[in-house]
C-alpha positions, -999 to +999 in steps of 0.1 A: +445+124+718+412+119+710+400+145+731+426+167+724+427+162+685+387+167+681+386+199+701+410+212+686+394+201+651+362+220+661+376+250+671+401+255+642+373+249+616+348+271+632+375+295+635+380+294+597+345+308+600+361+337+617+328+350+641+322+316+654+352+307+674+389+311+672+417+286+660+426+272+627+422+236+615+456+223+597+455+191+577+462+179+541+478+155+520+494+151+487+496+119+465+533+112+461+534+097+428+509+116+410+522+144+389+488+155+373+471+185+387+437+183+396+408+210+398+415+238+428+381+230+446+352+252+437+349+274+467+385+291+460+367+310+436+353+334+460+386+342+470+407+370+461+439+352+446+475+355+460+473+345+494+505+333+508+484+312+531+458+287+520+441+263+543+410+234+525+391+215+544+363+191+530+344+178+565+321+156+544+346+140+532+362+136+567+331+125+583+324+098+559+362+081+559+365+052+576+392+065+600+366+092+609+339+063+614+360+041+638+362+066+663+348+049+696+331+079+706+300+089+683+283+117+706+288+153+699+323+169+703+325+192+729+313+227+725+348+249+723+334+283+740+304+297+752+302+323+722+296+294+701+277+275+722+257+308+723+256+309+684+240+273+682+212+281+707+201+308+690+208+299+649+203+262+649+236+257+633+258+230+642+294+227+631+294+190+631+262+184+607+257+216+588+294+230+581+305+209+553+334+230+533+359+255+545+385+278+528+404+302+544+429+325+530+453+347+548+479+374+545+505+389+569+506+423+579+529+443+562+543+477+562+519+507+552+488+480+555+460+472+579+474+441+602+471+405+590+440+400+567+420+364+570+392+356+545+370+325+548+346+309+526+322+286+547+303+260+531+269+243+542+237+244+556+226+277+570+191+290+581+198+327+572+168+342+586+179+333+625+217+343+617+202+372+607+185+379+634+216+368+659+234+396+637+213+420+642+212+409+680+249+411+686+263+433+660+250+458+632+239+458+594+253+476+567+253+478+530+280+471+515+293+468+479+259+458+473+255+430+501+238+429+534+268+428+560+266+419+593+294+436+614+305+417+652+330+435+679+357+407+681+387+398+704+389+437+727+354+445+712+373+471+698+376+456+662+350+444+641+344+412+619+319+410+589+298+388+577+275+385+545+259+357+526+272+348+491+243+325+485+217+307+507+248+277+511+277+300+514+286+325+539+321+351+537+343+362+567+366+388+565+385+404+596+378+438+597+351+461+591+347+466+555+339+431+527+361+447+503+391+430+506+369+399+492+367+418+461+401+432+457+419+401+439+457+414+425+453+422+385+474+393+380+465+367+407+451+339+383+485+343+364+506+335+396+492+323+424+515+300+438+494+286+466+466+276+442+492+262+422+500+234+448+468+231+457+461+215+423+485+185+429+466+176+461+454+148+445+423+136+467+432+153+497+401+157+525+420+191+534+451+209+536+476+239+547+496+254+520+520+283+532+547+302+524+574+304+552+582+338+567+621+350+560+638+341+588+660+372+601+699+372+599+705+375+637+681+345+645+697+327+673+721+350+683+753+336+698+743+302+704+735+292+666+775+299+657+786+262+658+789+248+622+758+225+626+734+256+642+745+273+609+737+245+588+705+238+600+693+277+599+706+275+563+686+246+556+659+265+574+660+296+554+660+272+524+627+261+526+604+288+507+571+267+509+553+241+534+521+221+523+512+200+553+478+176+541+453+142+549+442+122+526+411+093+538+432+058+525+407+026+531+406+030+567+435+049+577+443+088+570+476+093+552+494+124+562+516+142+540+547+170+553+562+189+522+589+217+519+598+233+491+636+244+491+656+269+471+675+243+454+677+203+450+713+207+471+695+218+498+667+194+495+689+166+496+706+179+530+676+179+546+662+146+539+697+131+555+689+154+583+655+141+587+667+104+584+691+112+614+663+129+634+642+098+628+669+074+638+676+091+671+639+094+679+639+056+670+668+052+697+651+078+720+618+058+724+636+022+728+649+037+763+641+023+794+632+058+806+609+066+778+589+032+783+584+040+818+574+076+813+550+070+782+518+051+779+523+017+763+493+024+737+508+061+728+549+046+727+535+015+703+521+045+680+547+067+678+573+040+671+555+024+644+551+061+628+587+069+631+592+031+618+570+036+588+574+072+575+585+072+543+613+101+537+616+113+503+633+140+477+626+149+443+641+180+430+638+209+456+612+190+475+617+170+508+582+151+516+575+131+549+547+107+545+528+086+569+495+072+579+476+070+610+454+038+617+420+038+638+440+030+665+448+062+676+413+067+686+425+040+718+447+069+731+415+086+737+407+104+774+375+102+792+349+107+771+337+143+768+309+161+779+274+160+753+257+191+739 
């Protein structure tokens, strides 16, 4: 589990930097009993407002946490792909040591508009001269809106992504051939930015994902969703408008939160009840002889503990699942990963 978790972590975080790798890192936490807003990270100021999905991770805080320090394998994280390995060799940049914070904003594709747009801002230690040399070798240089912009081929080599330095410690990455989206903030973004409003209530979070839930089509599920139970489940799913998934270091543990924001309090109450029933059946399934024979004992004990200790709460239109992961989770790791 450690191997998978750490490999996903680096792949996701570096992907938030667009050209460095692929994937996203999604973790966050909300302080359950604190209703006071906390400042949104200043890194957000470099992003246009109004994004329906935001990802933020403070890698410095994660690395400094007791939970992370308890990992048994203190060696470097496995390189996610050859492109990133080449980037390390050419620029000296190392995700584990040099990347401090990342924020990613994304907009889905829409009729009459370009495909989905993703903008990432990364903060850390960057050797600007070496990155410029690498960028010139792999792509091309342009001047856009007063900025020196590097364009790189991505994916099938037919599309481009852009990278530009905002200052010596921050870079911006945009999927597409122009950095114009970085400066095209909606006129009313500061007055009505639902994702950032939610971010302001994530007290002490080291990382989080906030996303508006896409609309579920009327014909979702087909004929198999015609019974009353399935129809109710689909109705509750449609009621969930926003999801926040988060993580915060808590002593030696990592405290996790998953929150759904429903249309109304009645749906939220029904969703809470359904989650409690699902937990009950899950615990019963783990207690079966077949499950005990097929699962690793340590993994089984961990999942049983999580199900037993998870707290499901409802306040108004919001339903929240809270749980804590202990350092014991590191003991579920597989073979040691190759070193850089």
